[in-house]
N, CA, C and O atoms as a Tripos MOL2 file, in Angstrom:
@<TRIPOS>MOLECULE
protein
  308   307    77     0     0
PROTEIN
NO_CHARGES

@<TRIPOS>ATOM
      1 N         112.8080   87.7370  212.4280 N.3       1 UNK1
      2 CA        114.0620   87.3900  213.0450 C.3       1 UNK1
      3 C         114.9940   88.6100  213.0830 C.2       1 UNK1
      4 O         115.6610   88.8660  214.0850 O.2       1 UNK1
      5 N         115.0240   89.3400  211.9910 N.am      2 UNK2
      6 CA        115.8750   90.5250  211.9380 C.3       2 UNK2
      7 C         115.4110   91.5490  212.9650 C.2       2 UNK2
      8 O         116.2300   92.1680  213.6440 O.2       2 UNK2
      9 N         114.0980   91.7260  213.0780 N.am      3 UNK3
     10 CA        113.5560   92.6730  214.0520 C.3       3 UNK3
     11 C         113.9540   92.2750  215.4680 C.2       3 UNK3
     12 O         114.3780   93.1210  216.2550 O.2       3 UNK3
     13 N         113.8200   90.9920  215.7970 N.am      4 UNK4
     14 CA        114.1830   90.5080  217.1280 C.3       4 UNK4
     15 C         115.6690   90.7260  217.3970 C.2       4 UNK4
     16 O         116.0430   91.1570  218.4880 O.2       4 UNK4
     17 N         116.5070   90.4370  216.4270 N.am      5 UNK5
     18 CA        117.9460   90.6470  216.5870 C.3       5 UNK5
     19 C         118.2620   92.1240  216.8190 C.2       5 UNK5
     20 O         119.0930   92.4540  217.6650 O.2       5 UNK5
     21 N         117.6130   93.0000  216.0830 N.am      6 UNK6
     22 CA        117.8430   94.4360  216.2630 C.3       6 UNK6
     23 C         117.3860   94.9130  217.6340 C.2       6 UNK6
     24 O         118.0480   95.7490  218.2490 O.2       6 UNK6
     25 N         116.2680   94.3940  218.1190 N.am      7 UNK7
     26 CA        115.7830   94.7830  219.4490 C.3       7 UNK7
     27 C         116.7430   94.3070  220.5360 C.2       7 UNK7
     28 O         116.9450   95.0120  221.5250 O.2       7 UNK7
     29 N         117.3350   93.1330  220.3740 N.am      8 UNK8
     30 CA        118.3110   92.6400  221.3500 C.3       8 UNK8
     31 C         119.5470   93.5260  221.3420 C.2       8 UNK8
     32 O         120.0710   93.8620  222.4040 O.2       8 UNK8
     33 N         120.0190   93.9060  220.1640 N.am      9 UNK9
     34 CA        121.1780   94.8030  220.0700 C.3       9 UNK9
     35 C         120.8550   96.1460  220.7130 C.2       9 UNK9
     36 O         121.6780   96.6940  221.4470 O.2       9 UNK9
     37 N         119.6800   96.6760  220.4490 N.am     10 UNK10
     38 CA        119.2650   97.9480  221.0510 C.3      10 UNK10
     39 C         119.2150   97.8340  222.5730 C.2      10 UNK10
     40 O         119.6740   98.7280  223.2830 O.2      10 UNK10
     41 N         118.6630   96.7470  223.0600 N.am     11 UNK11
     42 CA        118.5670   96.5280  224.5010 C.3      11 UNK11
     43 C         119.9580   96.4640  225.1290 C.2      11 UNK11
     44 O         120.1960   97.0800  226.1670 O.2      11 UNK11
     45 N         120.8710   95.7270  224.5100 N.am     12 UNK12
     46 CA        122.2350   95.6140  225.0330 C.3      12 UNK12
     47 C         122.9290   96.9770  225.0600 C.2      12 UNK12
     48 O         123.6810   97.2720  225.9890 O.2      12 UNK12
     49 N         122.6840   97.7930  224.0610 N.am     13 UNK13
     50 CA        123.3130   99.1100  224.0030 C.3      13 UNK13
     51 C         122.7840  100.0420  225.0880 C.2      13 UNK13
     52 O         123.5140  100.9090  225.5680 O.2      13 UNK13
     53 N         121.5380   99.8730  225.4730 N.am     14 UNK14
     54 CA        120.9060  100.7800  226.4360 C.3      14 UNK14
     55 C         120.9880  100.3090  227.8830 C.2      14 UNK14
     56 O         120.7460  101.0940  228.8000 O.2      14 UNK14
     57 N         121.3190   99.0570  228.0980 N.am     15 UNK15
     58 CA        121.2690   98.5370  229.4680 C.3      15 UNK15
     59 C         122.3930   99.1130  230.3270 C.2      15 UNK15
     60 O         123.4300   99.5500  229.8270 O.2      15 UNK15
     61 N         122.1530   99.0980  231.6110 N.am     16 UNK16
     62 CA        123.1080   99.6360  232.5700 C.3      16 UNK16
     63 C         123.1680   98.7130  233.7710 C.2      16 UNK16
     64 O         122.1440   98.1670  234.1850 O.2      16 UNK16
     65 N         124.3430   98.5310  234.3320 N.am     17 UNK17
     66 CA        124.4840   97.6870  235.5180 C.3      17 UNK17
     67 C         123.8170   98.3070  236.7330 C.2      17 UNK17
     68 O         123.4190   97.5840  237.6470 O.2      17 UNK17
     69 N         123.6840   99.6150  236.7680 N.am     18 UNK18
     70 CA        123.0950  100.2880  237.9200 C.3      18 UNK18
     71 C         121.5830  100.1110  237.9820 C.2      18 UNK18
     72 O         120.9830  100.2420  239.0490 O.2      18 UNK18
     73 N         120.9760   99.8190  236.8590 N.am     19 UNK19
     74 CA        119.5250   99.6780  236.8000 C.3      19 UNK19
     75 C         119.1310   98.2060  236.7730 C.2      19 UNK19
     76 O         119.9490   97.3360  236.4730 O.2      19 UNK19
     77 N         117.8840   97.9460  237.0880 N.am     20 UNK20
     78 CA        117.3400   96.6080  236.9470 C.3      20 UNK20
     79 C         116.9740   96.4160  235.4820 C.2      20 UNK20
     80 O         116.0860   97.0970  234.9680 O.2      20 UNK20
     81 N         117.6430   95.5060  234.8180 N.am     21 UNK21
     82 CA        117.4080   95.2580  233.4020 C.3      21 UNK21
     83 C         116.6160   93.9710  233.2360 C.2      21 UNK21
     84 O         117.0430   92.9070  233.6860 O.2      21 UNK21
     85 N         115.4700   94.0720  232.5940 N.am     22 UNK22
     86 CA        114.6110   92.9170  232.3630 C.3      22 UNK22
     87 C         114.2730   92.8490  230.8780 C.2      22 UNK22
     88 O         113.8640   93.8420  230.2770 O.2      22 UNK22
     89 N         114.4490   91.6710  230.2990 N.am     23 UNK23
     90 CA        114.0800   91.4440  228.9070 C.3      23 UNK23
     91 C         113.0000   90.3640  228.8840 C.2      23 UNK23
     92 O         113.1910   89.2830  229.4420 O.2      23 UNK23
     93 N         111.8710   90.6490  228.2460 N.am     24 UNK24
     94 CA        110.7710   89.6980  228.1280 C.3      24 UNK24
     95 C         110.6970   89.2070  226.6860 C.2      24 UNK24
     96 O         110.6510   90.0060  225.7500 O.2      24 UNK24
     97 N         110.6860   87.8880  226.5160 N.am     25 UNK25
     98 CA        110.5720   87.2980  225.1820 C.3      25 UNK25
     99 C         109.4390   86.2810  225.2340 C.2      25 UNK25
    100 O         109.4990   85.3080  225.9850 O.2      25 UNK25
    101 N         108.4150   86.5150  224.4350 N.am     26 UNK26
    102 CA        107.2560   85.6260  224.4500 C.3      26 UNK26
    103 C         107.2710   84.6980  223.2390 C.2      26 UNK26
    104 O         107.2140   85.1470  222.0940 O.2      26 UNK26
    105 N         107.3470   83.4310  223.5040 N.am     27 UNK27
    106 CA        107.2820   82.3670  222.5110 C.3      27 UNK27
    107 C         108.0820   82.6610  221.2370 C.2      27 UNK27
    108 O         107.4990   82.8440  220.1680 O.2      27 UNK27
    109 N         109.4050   82.7070  221.3490 N.am     28 UNK28
    110 CA        110.2190   82.9900  220.1640 C.3      28 UNK28
    111 C         110.1090   81.9030  219.1000 C.2      28 UNK28
    112 O         110.4450   82.1320  217.9380 O.2      28 UNK28
    113 N         109.6440   80.7320  219.4920 N.am     29 UNK29
    114 CA        109.5380   79.6320  218.5300 C.3      29 UNK29
    115 C         108.3880   79.7990  217.5440 C.2      29 UNK29
    116 O         108.2840   79.0380  216.5820 O.2      29 UNK29
    117 N         107.5320   80.7760  217.7690 N.am     30 UNK30
    118 CA        106.3360   80.9420  216.9400 C.3      30 UNK30
    119 C         106.6610   81.0790  215.4500 C.2      30 UNK30
    120 O         105.9190   80.5620  214.6150 O.2      30 UNK30
    121 N         107.7370   81.7540  215.1080 N.am     31 UNK31
    122 CA        108.0560   81.9720  213.6970 C.3      31 UNK31
    123 C         109.5290   81.7310  213.3860 C.2      31 UNK31
    124 O         110.0460   82.2400  212.3910 O.2      31 UNK31
    125 N         110.2060   80.9560  214.2330 N.am     32 UNK32
    126 CA        111.6390   80.7410  214.0530 C.3      32 UNK32
    127 C         111.9250   79.2400  214.0030 C.2      32 UNK32
    128 O         111.4260   78.4860  214.8390 O.2      32 UNK32
    129 N         112.7160   78.8070  213.0390 N.am     33 UNK33
    130 CA        113.1240   77.4050  212.9180 C.3      33 UNK33
    131 C         113.8570   76.9700  214.1820 C.2      33 UNK33
    132 O         114.5210   77.7880  214.8180 O.2      33 UNK33
    133 N         113.7460   75.6880  214.5620 N.am     34 UNK34
    134 CA        114.3170   75.2360  215.8330 C.3      34 UNK34
    135 C         115.8290   75.4130  215.9150 C.2      34 UNK34
    136 O         116.3560   75.6290  217.0060 O.2      34 UNK34
    137 N         116.5410   75.3280  214.7980 N.am     35 UNK35
    138 CA        117.9940   75.5530  214.8160 C.3      35 UNK35
    139 C         118.3080   77.0050  215.1940 C.2      35 UNK35
    140 O         119.2490   77.2660  215.9440 O.2      35 UNK35
    141 N         117.5320   77.9260  214.6810 N.am     36 UNK36
    142 CA        117.7350   79.3410  214.9890 C.3      36 UNK36
    143 C         117.3020   79.6420  216.4190 C.2      36 UNK36
    144 O         117.8860   80.5090  217.0690 O.2      36 UNK36
    145 N         116.2810   78.9360  216.9220 N.am     37 UNK37
    146 CA        115.8750   79.0880  218.3270 C.3      37 UNK37
    147 C         117.0560   78.7880  219.2420 C.2      37 UNK37
    148 O         117.3370   79.5290  220.1830 O.2      37 UNK37
    149 N         117.7330   77.7020  218.9520 N.am     38 UNK38
    150 CA        118.8850   77.2820  219.7610 C.3      38 UNK38
    151 C         119.9820   78.3430  219.7150 C.2      38 UNK38
    152 O         120.5570   78.6920  220.7450 O.2      38 UNK38
    153 N         120.2660   78.8490  218.5320 N.am     39 UNK39
    154 CA        121.2870   79.8810  218.3670 C.3      39 UNK39
    155 C         120.9080   81.1500  219.1240 C.2      39 UNK39
    156 O         121.7560   81.7690  219.7660 O.2      39 UNK39
    157 N         119.6500   81.5320  219.0490 N.am     40 UNK40
    158 CA        119.1690   82.7160  219.7630 C.3      40 UNK40
    159 C         119.3600   82.5500  221.2640 C.2      40 UNK40
    160 O         119.8650   83.4500  221.9340 O.2      40 UNK40
    161 N         118.9610   81.4150  221.7820 N.am     41 UNK41
    162 CA        119.0550   81.1720  223.2160 C.3      41 UNK41
    163 C         120.5130   81.1990  223.6760 C.2      41 UNK41
    164 O         120.8350   81.8220  224.6880 O.2      41 UNK41
    165 N         121.3880   80.5280  222.9360 N.am     42 UNK42
    166 CA        122.8080   80.5170  223.2900 C.3      42 UNK42
    167 C         123.4080   81.9120  223.1530 C.2      42 UNK42
    168 O         124.3040   82.2780  223.9130 O.2      42 UNK42
    169 N         122.9230   82.6890  222.1960 N.am     43 UNK43
    170 CA        123.4390   84.0310  221.9520 C.3      43 UNK43
    171 C         123.1030   85.0330  223.0370 C.2      43 UNK43
    172 O         123.7220   86.0940  223.1130 O.2      43 UNK43
    173 N         122.1450   84.7170  223.8650 N.am     44 UNK44
    174 CA        121.7950   85.6350  224.9510 C.3      44 UNK44
    175 C         122.9050   85.7220  225.9870 C.2      44 UNK44
    176 O         122.9270   86.6490  226.7960 O.2      44 UNK44
    177 N         123.8240   84.7660  225.9680 N.am     45 UNK45
    178 CA        125.0040   84.7810  226.8400 C.3      45 UNK45
    179 C         124.6070   84.9910  228.3040 C.2      45 UNK45
    180 O         124.9940   85.9780  228.9300 O.2      45 UNK45
    181 N         123.8420   84.0600  228.8270 N.am     46 UNK46
    182 CA        123.2950   84.1890  230.1750 C.3      46 UNK46
    183 C         124.3670   84.2430  231.2590 C.2      46 UNK46
    184 O         124.1370   84.8290  232.3160 O.2      46 UNK46
    185 N         125.5170   83.6520  231.0220 N.am     47 UNK47
    186 CA        126.5630   83.6140  232.0380 C.3      47 UNK47
    187 C         127.1040   85.0030  232.3660 C.2      47 UNK47
    188 O         127.3910   85.2910  233.5280 O.2      47 UNK47
    189 N         127.2460   85.8640  231.3680 N.am     48 UNK48
    190 CA        127.8940   87.1650  231.5630 C.3      48 UNK48
    191 C         126.9180   88.3290  231.4920 C.2      48 UNK48
    192 O         127.3330   89.4870  231.4650 O.2      48 UNK48
    193 N         125.6590   88.0350  231.4610 N.am     49 UNK49
    194 CA        124.6500   89.0590  231.2460 C.3      49 UNK49
    195 C         124.0960   89.5300  232.5850 C.2      49 UNK49
    196 O         123.7260   88.7050  233.4200 O.2      49 UNK49
    197 N         124.0340   90.8160  232.7990 N.am     50 UNK50
    198 CA        123.4740   91.3830  234.0280 C.3      50 UNK50
    199 C         122.0070   91.7450  233.8280 C.2      50 UNK50
    200 O         121.5240   92.7540  234.3400 O.2      50 UNK50
    201 N         121.3260   90.9180  233.0880 N.am     51 UNK51
    202 CA        119.9390   91.1680  232.7420 C.3      51 UNK51
    203 C         119.0880   89.9660  233.1190 C.2      51 UNK51
    204 O         119.4590   88.8210  232.8590 O.2      51 UNK51
    205 N         117.9500   90.2370  233.7310 N.am     52 UNK52
    206 CA        116.9730   89.1860  234.0230 C.3      52 UNK52
    207 C         116.1820   88.9410  232.7500 C.2      52 UNK52
    208 O         115.5950   89.8720  232.1980 O.2      52 UNK52
    209 N         116.1560   87.7040  232.2780 N.am     53 UNK53
    210 CA        115.4370   87.3740  231.0570 C.3      53 UNK53
    211 C         114.2850   86.4470  231.4140 C.2      53 UNK53
    212 O         114.4800   85.4080  232.0450 O.2      53 UNK53
    213 N         113.0900   86.8320  231.0040 N.am     54 UNK54
    214 CA        111.9010   86.0180  231.2130 C.3      54 UNK54
    215 C         111.3890   85.6060  229.8430 C.2      54 UNK54
    216 O         110.9680   86.4430  229.0450 O.2      54 UNK54
    217 N         111.4290   84.2940  229.5800 N.am     55 UNK55
    218 CA        111.0310   83.7900  228.2760 C.3      55 UNK55
    219 C         109.9450   82.7330  228.4550 C.2      55 UNK55
    220 O         110.1000   81.8010  229.2440 O.2      55 UNK55
    221 N         108.8580   82.8840  227.7260 N.am     56 UNK56
    222 CA        107.8290   81.8490  227.7130 C.3      56 UNK56
    223 C         107.9810   81.0610  226.4230 C.2      56 UNK56
    224 O         108.2100   81.6370  225.3590 O.2      56 UNK56
    225 N         107.8520   79.7360  226.5180 N.am     57 UNK57
    226 CA        108.0300   78.9020  225.3380 C.3      57 UNK57
    227 C         107.2940   77.5840  225.4890 C.2      57 UNK57
    228 O         107.0340   77.1160  226.5980 O.2      57 UNK57
    229 N         106.9690   77.0020  224.3570 N.am     58 UNK58
    230 CA        106.4520   75.6400  224.2970 C.3      58 UNK58
    231 C         107.4530   74.7660  223.5470 C.2      58 UNK58
    232 O         107.1500   73.6210  223.2120 O.2      58 UNK58
    233 N         108.6290   75.2960  223.2860 N.am     59 UNK59
    234 CA        109.6270   74.6320  222.4640 C.3      59 UNK59
    235 C         110.4590   73.6340  223.2600 C.2      59 UNK59
    236 O         111.0750   73.9820  224.2670 O.2      59 UNK59
    237 N         110.4650   72.4010  222.7970 N.am     60 UNK60
    238 CA        111.3080   71.3700  223.3960 C.3      60 UNK60
    239 C         112.7760   71.6970  223.1260 C.2      60 UNK60
    240 O         113.6410   71.4060  223.9530 O.2      60 UNK60
    241 N         113.0560   72.2930  221.9840 N.am     61 UNK61
    242 CA        114.4330   72.6140  221.6100 C.3      61 UNK61
    243 C         115.0530   73.6210  222.5830 C.2      61 UNK61
    244 O         116.2070   73.4560  222.9780 O.2      61 UNK61
    245 N         114.3210   74.6400  222.9670 N.am     62 UNK62
    246 CA        114.8430   75.6150  223.9300 C.3      62 UNK62
    247 C         115.0400   74.9690  225.2960 C.2      62 UNK62
    248 O         116.0010   75.2860  225.9970 O.2      62 UNK62
    249 N         114.1490   74.0760  225.6750 N.am     63 UNK63
    250 CA        114.3000   73.3770  226.9500 C.3      63 UNK63
    251 C         115.5510   72.5060  226.9410 C.2      63 UNK63
    252 O         116.2520   72.4270  227.9500 O.2      63 UNK63
    253 N         115.8400   71.8550  225.8240 N.am     64 UNK64
    254 CA        117.0410   71.0260  225.7140 C.3      64 UNK64
    255 C         118.3050   71.8700  225.8260 C.2      64 UNK64
    256 O         119.2530   71.4690  226.5000 O.2      64 UNK64
    257 N         118.3340   73.0140  225.1870 N.am     65 UNK65
    258 CA        119.5020   73.8970  225.2460 C.3      65 UNK65
    259 C         119.7150   74.3940  226.6690 C.2      65 UNK65
    260 O         120.8540   74.5300  227.1170 O.2      65 UNK65
    261 N         118.6380   74.6620  227.3730 N.am     66 UNK66
    262 CA        118.7420   75.2100  228.7260 C.3      66 UNK66
    263 C         119.3420   74.2200  229.7150 C.2      66 UNK66
    264 O         119.8400   74.6300  230.7630 O.2      66 UNK66
    265 N         119.3060   72.9330  229.4080 N.am     67 UNK67
    266 CA        119.8780   71.9280  230.3040 C.3      67 UNK67
    267 C         121.3910   72.0740  230.4290 C.2      67 UNK67
    268 O         121.9730   71.6080  231.4090 O.2      67 UNK67
    269 N         122.0350   72.7110  229.4580 N.am     68 UNK68
    270 CA        123.4880   72.8850  229.4670 C.3      68 UNK68
    271 C         123.9400   74.1210  230.2320 C.2      68 UNK68
    272 O         125.1370   74.4030  230.2920 O.2      68 UNK68
    273 N         123.0160   74.8540  230.8110 N.am     69 UNK69
    274 CA        123.3320   76.0890  231.5270 C.3      69 UNK69
    275 C         123.1530   75.8510  233.0170 C.2      69 UNK69
    276 O         122.2310   75.1490  233.4310 O.2      69 UNK69
    277 N         124.0280   76.4310  233.8210 N.am     70 UNK70
    278 CA        123.9900   76.1940  235.2640 C.3      70 UNK70
    279 C         122.6750   76.6410  235.8800 C.2      70 UNK70
    280 O         122.0000   77.5260  235.3550 O.2      70 UNK70
    281 N         122.3150   76.0190  237.0020 N.am     71 UNK71
    282 CA        121.0650   76.3360  237.6940 C.3      71 UNK71
    283 C         121.0380   77.7660  238.2200 C.2      71 UNK71
    284 O         119.9590   78.3070  238.4640 O.2      71 UNK71
    285 N         122.1970   78.3890  238.3980 N.am     72 UNK72
    286 CA        122.2400   79.7760  238.8630 C.3      72 UNK72
    287 C         121.7040   80.7250  237.8030 C.2      72 UNK72
    288 O         121.1810   81.7920  238.1260 O.2      72 UNK72
    289 N         121.8310   80.3450  236.5560 N.am     73 UNK73
    290 CA        121.4890   81.2400  235.4570 C.3      73 UNK73
    291 C         120.0790   81.0560  234.9260 C.2      73 UNK73
    292 O         119.5120   81.9800  234.3410 O.2      73 UNK73
    293 N         119.5020   79.8730  235.1230 N.am     74 UNK74
    294 CA        118.2030   79.6270  234.5000 C.3      74 UNK74
    295 C         117.3270   78.7760  235.4060 C.2      74 UNK74
    296 O         117.7940   77.8590  236.0810 O.2      74 UNK74
    297 N         116.0710   79.1030  235.3980 N.am     75 UNK75
    298 CA        115.0670   78.3290  236.1310 C.3      75 UNK75
    299 C         113.9630   77.9720  235.1460 C.2      75 UNK75
    300 O         113.4590   78.8380  234.4310 O.2      75 UNK75
    301 N         113.5930   76.7180  235.1100 N.am     76 UNK76
    302 CA        112.5100   76.2740  234.2400 C.3      76 UNK76
    303 C         111.3170   75.9440  235.1100 C.2      76 UNK76
    304 O         111.4190   75.1900  236.0770 O.2      76 UNK76
    305 N         110.1760   76.5290  234.7460 N.am     77 UNK77
    306 CA        108.9420   76.2880  235.4980 C.3      77 UNK77
    307 C         107.9570   75.5860  234.5890 C.2      77 UNK77
    308 O         106.8410   75.2790  235.0080 O.2      77 UNK77
@<TRIPOS>BOND
     1     1     2 1
     2     2     3 1
     3     3     4 2
     4     3     5 am
     5     5     6 1
     6     6     7 1
     7     7     8 2
     8     7     9 am
     9     9    10 1
    10    10    11 1
    11    11    12 2
    12    11    13 am
    13    13    14 1
    14    14    15 1
    15    15    16 2
    16    15    17 am
    17    17    18 1
    18    18    19 1
    19    19    20 2
    20    19    21 am
    21    21    22 1
    22    22    23 1
    23    23    24 2
    24    23    25 am
    25    25    26 1
    26    26    27 1
    27    27    28 2
    28    27    29 am
    29    29    30 1
    30    30    31 1
    31    31    32 2
    32    31    33 am
    33    33    34 1
    34    34    35 1
    35    35    36 2
    36    35    37 am
    37    37    38 1
    38    38    39 1
    39    39    40 2
    40    39    41 am
    41    41    42 1
    42    42    43 1
    43    43    44 2
    44    43    45 am
    45    45    46 1
    46    46    47 1
    47    47    48 2
    48    47    49 am
    49    49    50 1
    50    50    51 1
    51    51    52 2
    52    51    53 am
    53    53    54 1
    54    54    55 1
    55    55    56 2
    56    55    57 am
    57    57    58 1
    58    58    59 1
    59    59    60 2
    60    59    61 am
    61    61    62 1
    62    62    63 1
    63    63    64 2
    64    63    65 am
    65    65    66 1
    66    66    67 1
    67    67    68 2
    68    67    69 am
    69    69    70 1
    70    70    71 1
    71    71    72 2
    72    71    73 am
    73    73    74 1
    74    74    75 1
    75    75    76 2
    76    75    77 am
    77    77    78 1
    78    78    79 1
    79    79    80 2
    80    79    81 am
    81    81    82 1
    82    82    83 1
    83    83    84 2
    84    83    85 am
    85    85    86 1
    86    86    87 1
    87    87    88 2
    88    87    89 am
    89    89    90 1
    90    90    91 1
    91    91    92 2
    92    91    93 am
    93    93    94 1
    94    94    95 1
    95    95    96 2
    96    95    97 am
    97    97    98 1
    98    98    99 1
    99    99   100 2
   100    99   101 am
   101   101   102 1
   102   102   103 1
   103   103   104 2
   104   103   105 am
   105   105   106 1
   106   106   107 1
   107   107   108 2
   108   107   109 am
   109   109   110 1
   110   110   111 1
   111   111   112 2
   112   111   113 am
   113   113   114 1
   114   114   115 1
   115   115   116 2
   116   115   117 am
   117   117   118 1
   118   118   119 1
   119   119   120 2
   120   119   121 am
   121   121   122 1
   122   122   123 1
   123   123   124 2
   124   123   125 am
   125   125   126 1
   126   126   127 1
   127   127   128 2
   128   127   129 am
   129   129   130 1
   130   130   131 1
   131   131   132 2
   132   131   133 am
   133   133   134 1
   134   134   135 1
   135   135   136 2
   136   135   137 am
   137   137   138 1
   138   138   139 1
   139   139   140 2
   140   139   141 am
   141   141   142 1
   142   142   143 1
   143   143   144 2
   144   143   145 am
   145   145   146 1
   146   146   147 1
   147   147   148 2
   148   147   149 am
   149   149   150 1
   150   150   151 1
   151   151   152 2
   152   151   153 am
   153   153   154 1
   154   154   155 1
   155   155   156 2
   156   155   157 am
   157   157   158 1
   158   158   159 1
   159   159   160 2
   160   159   161 am
   161   161   162 1
   162   162   163 1
   163   163   164 2
   164   163   165 am
   165   165   166 1
   166   166   167 1
   167   167   168 2
   168   167   169 am
   169   169   170 1
   170   170   171 1
   171   171   172 2
   172   171   173 am
   173   173   174 1
   174   174   175 1
   175   175   176 2
   176   175   177 am
   177   177   178 1
   178   178   179 1
   179   179   180 2
   180   179   181 am
   181   181   182 1
   182   182   183 1
   183   183   184 2
   184   183   185 am
   185   185   186 1
   186   186   187 1
   187   187   188 2
   188   187   189 am
   189   189   190 1
   190   190   191 1
   191   191   192 2
   192   191   193 am
   193   193   194 1
   194   194   195 1
   195   195   196 2
   196   195   197 am
   197   197   198 1
   198   198   199 1
   199   199   200 2
   200   199   201 am
   201   201   202 1
   202   202   203 1
   203   203   204 2
   204   203   205 am
   205   205   206 1
   206   206   207 1
   207   207   208 2
   208   207   209 am
   209   209   210 1
   210   210   211 1
   211   211   212 2
   212   211   213 am
   213   213   214 1
   214   214   215 1
   215   215   216 2
   216   215   217 am
   217   217   218 1
   218   218   219 1
   219   219   220 2
   220   219   221 am
   221   221   222 1
   222   222   223 1
   223   223   224 2
   224   223   225 am
   225   225   226 1
   226   226   227 1
   227   227   228 2
   228   227   229 am
   229   229   230 1
   230   230   231 1
   231   231   232 2
   232   231   233 am
   233   233   234 1
   234   234   235 1
   235   235   236 2
   236   235   237 am
   237   237   238 1
   238   238   239 1
   239   239   240 2
   240   239   241 am
   241   241   242 1
   242   242   243 1
   243   243   244 2
   244   243   245 am
   245   245   246 1
   246   246   247 1
   247   247   248 2
   248   247   249 am
   249   249   250 1
   250   250   251 1
   251   251   252 2
   252   251   253 am
   253   253   254 1
   254   254   255 1
   255   255   256 2
   256   255   257 am
   257   257   258 1
   258   258   259 1
   259   259   260 2
   260   259   261 am
   261   261   262 1
   262   262   263 1
   263   263   264 2
   264   263   265 am
   265   265   266 1
   266   266   267 1
   267   267   268 2
   268   267   269 am
   269   269   270 1
   270   270   271 1
   271   271   272 2
   272   271   273 am
   273   273   274 1
   274   274   275 1
   275   275   276 2
   276   275   277 am
   277   277   278 1
   278   278   279 1
   279   279   280 2
   280   279   281 am
   281   281   282 1
   282   282   283 1
   283   283   284 2
   284   283   285 am
   285   285   286 1
   286   286   287 1
   287   287   288 2
   288   287   289 am
   289   289   290 1
   290   290   291 1
   291   291   292 2
   292   291   293 am
   293   293   294 1
   294   294   295 1
   295   295   296 2
   296   295   297 am
   297   297   298 1
   298   298   299 1
   299   299   300 2
   300   299   301 am
   301   301   302 1
   302   302   303 1
   303   303   304 2
   304   303   305 am
   305   305   306 1
   306   306   307 1
   307   307   308 2
@<TRIPOS>SUBSTRUCTURE
     1 UNK1         2 RESIDUE 1 A UNK
     2 UNK2         6 RESIDUE 1 A UNK
     3 UNK3        10 RESIDUE 1 A UNK
     4 UNK4        14 RESIDUE 1 A UNK
     5 UNK5        18 RESIDUE 1 A UNK
     6 UNK6        22 RESIDUE 1 A UNK
     7 UNK7        26 RESIDUE 1 A UNK
     8 UNK8        30 RESIDUE 1 A UNK
     9 UNK9        34 RESIDUE 1 A UNK
    10 UNK10       38 RESIDUE 1 A UNK
    11 UNK11       42 RESIDUE 1 A UNK
    12 UNK12       46 RESIDUE 1 A UNK
    13 UNK13       50 RESIDUE 1 A UNK
    14 UNK14       54 RESIDUE 1 A UNK
    15 UNK15       58 RESIDUE 1 A UNK
    16 UNK16       62 RESIDUE 1 A UNK
    17 UNK17       66 RESIDUE 1 A UNK
    18 UNK18       70 RESIDUE 1 A UNK
    19 UNK19       74 RESIDUE 1 A UNK
    20 UNK20       78 RESIDUE 1 A UNK
    21 UNK21       82 RESIDUE 1 A UNK
    22 UNK22       86 RESIDUE 1 A UNK
    23 UNK23       90 RESIDUE 1 A UNK
    24 UNK24       94 RESIDUE 1 A UNK
    25 UNK25       98 RESIDUE 1 A UNK
    26 UNK26      102 RESIDUE 1 A UNK
    27 UNK27      106 RESIDUE 1 A UNK
    28 UNK28      110 RESIDUE 1 A UNK
    29 UNK29      114 RESIDUE 1 A UNK
    30 UNK30      118 RESIDUE 1 A UNK
    31 UNK31      122 RESIDUE 1 A UNK
    32 UNK32      126 RESIDUE 1 A UNK
    33 UNK33      130 RESIDUE 1 A UNK
    34 UNK34      134 RESIDUE 1 A UNK
    35 UNK35      138 RESIDUE 1 A UNK
    36 UNK36      142 RESIDUE 1 A UNK
    37 UNK37      146 RESIDUE 1 A UNK
    38 UNK38      150 RESIDUE 1 A UNK
    39 UNK39      154 RESIDUE 1 A UNK
    40 UNK40      158 RESIDUE 1 A UNK
    41 UNK41      162 RESIDUE 1 A UNK
    42 UNK42      166 RESIDUE 1 A UNK
    43 UNK43      170 RESIDUE 1 A UNK
    44 UNK44      174 RESIDUE 1 A UNK
    45 UNK45      178 RESIDUE 1 A UNK
    46 UNK46      182 RESIDUE 1 A UNK
    47 UNK47      186 RESIDUE 1 A UNK
    48 UNK48      190 RESIDUE 1 A UNK
    49 UNK49      194 RESIDUE 1 A UNK
    50 UNK50      198 RESIDUE 1 A UNK
    51 UNK51      202 RESIDUE 1 A UNK
    52 UNK52      206 RESIDUE 1 A UNK
    53 UNK53      210 RESIDUE 1 A UNK
    54 UNK54      214 RESIDUE 1 A UNK
    55 UNK55      218 RESIDUE 1 A UNK
    56 UNK56      222 RESIDUE 1 A UNK
    57 UNK57      226 RESIDUE 1 A UNK
    58 UNK58      230 RESIDUE 1 A UNK
    59 UNK59      234 RESIDUE 1 A UNK
    60 UNK60      238 RESIDUE 1 A UNK
    61 UNK61      242 RESIDUE 1 A UNK
    62 UNK62      246 RESIDUE 1 A UNK
    63 UNK63      250 RESIDUE 1 A UNK
    64 UNK64      254 RESIDUE 1 A UNK
    65 UNK65      258 RESIDUE 1 A UNK
    66 UNK66      262 RESIDUE 1 A UNK
    67 UNK67      266 RESIDUE 1 A UNK
    68 UNK68      270 RESIDUE 1 A UNK
    69 UNK69      274 RESIDUE 1 A UNK
    70 UNK70      278 RESIDUE 1 A UNK
    71 UNK71      282 RESIDUE 1 A UNK
    72 UNK72      286 RESIDUE 1 A UNK
    73 UNK73      290 RESIDUE 1 A UNK
    74 UNK74      294 RESIDUE 1 A UNK
    75 UNK75      298 RESIDUE 1 A UNK
    76 UNK76      302 RESIDUE 1 A UNK
    77 UNK77      306 RESIDUE 1 A UNK
C-alpha cells in the first residue's frame, strides 16, 4: 500500500497538462482491504485530474464507489 501511494505521488509530481498522462492500475484489490480500496479510488480525484486512468478490477466495492462519479469521468466495461 505504501509503495502504491508513493508511486501515485511520484506520478502526480511528474505529470504535465501538455502531455498525454496515463496511469495503469491492475487489480488494486489483490492485497488491499475493501475500505482502503474505496479510499484509494476516491483519492484519485477523477473530477480534477488531467490523467487518463485505466484500472482493471474484480472488486464489487470499487464498482459501487464508481457509481457516484459522473459518466464523463468514468466508464465501466
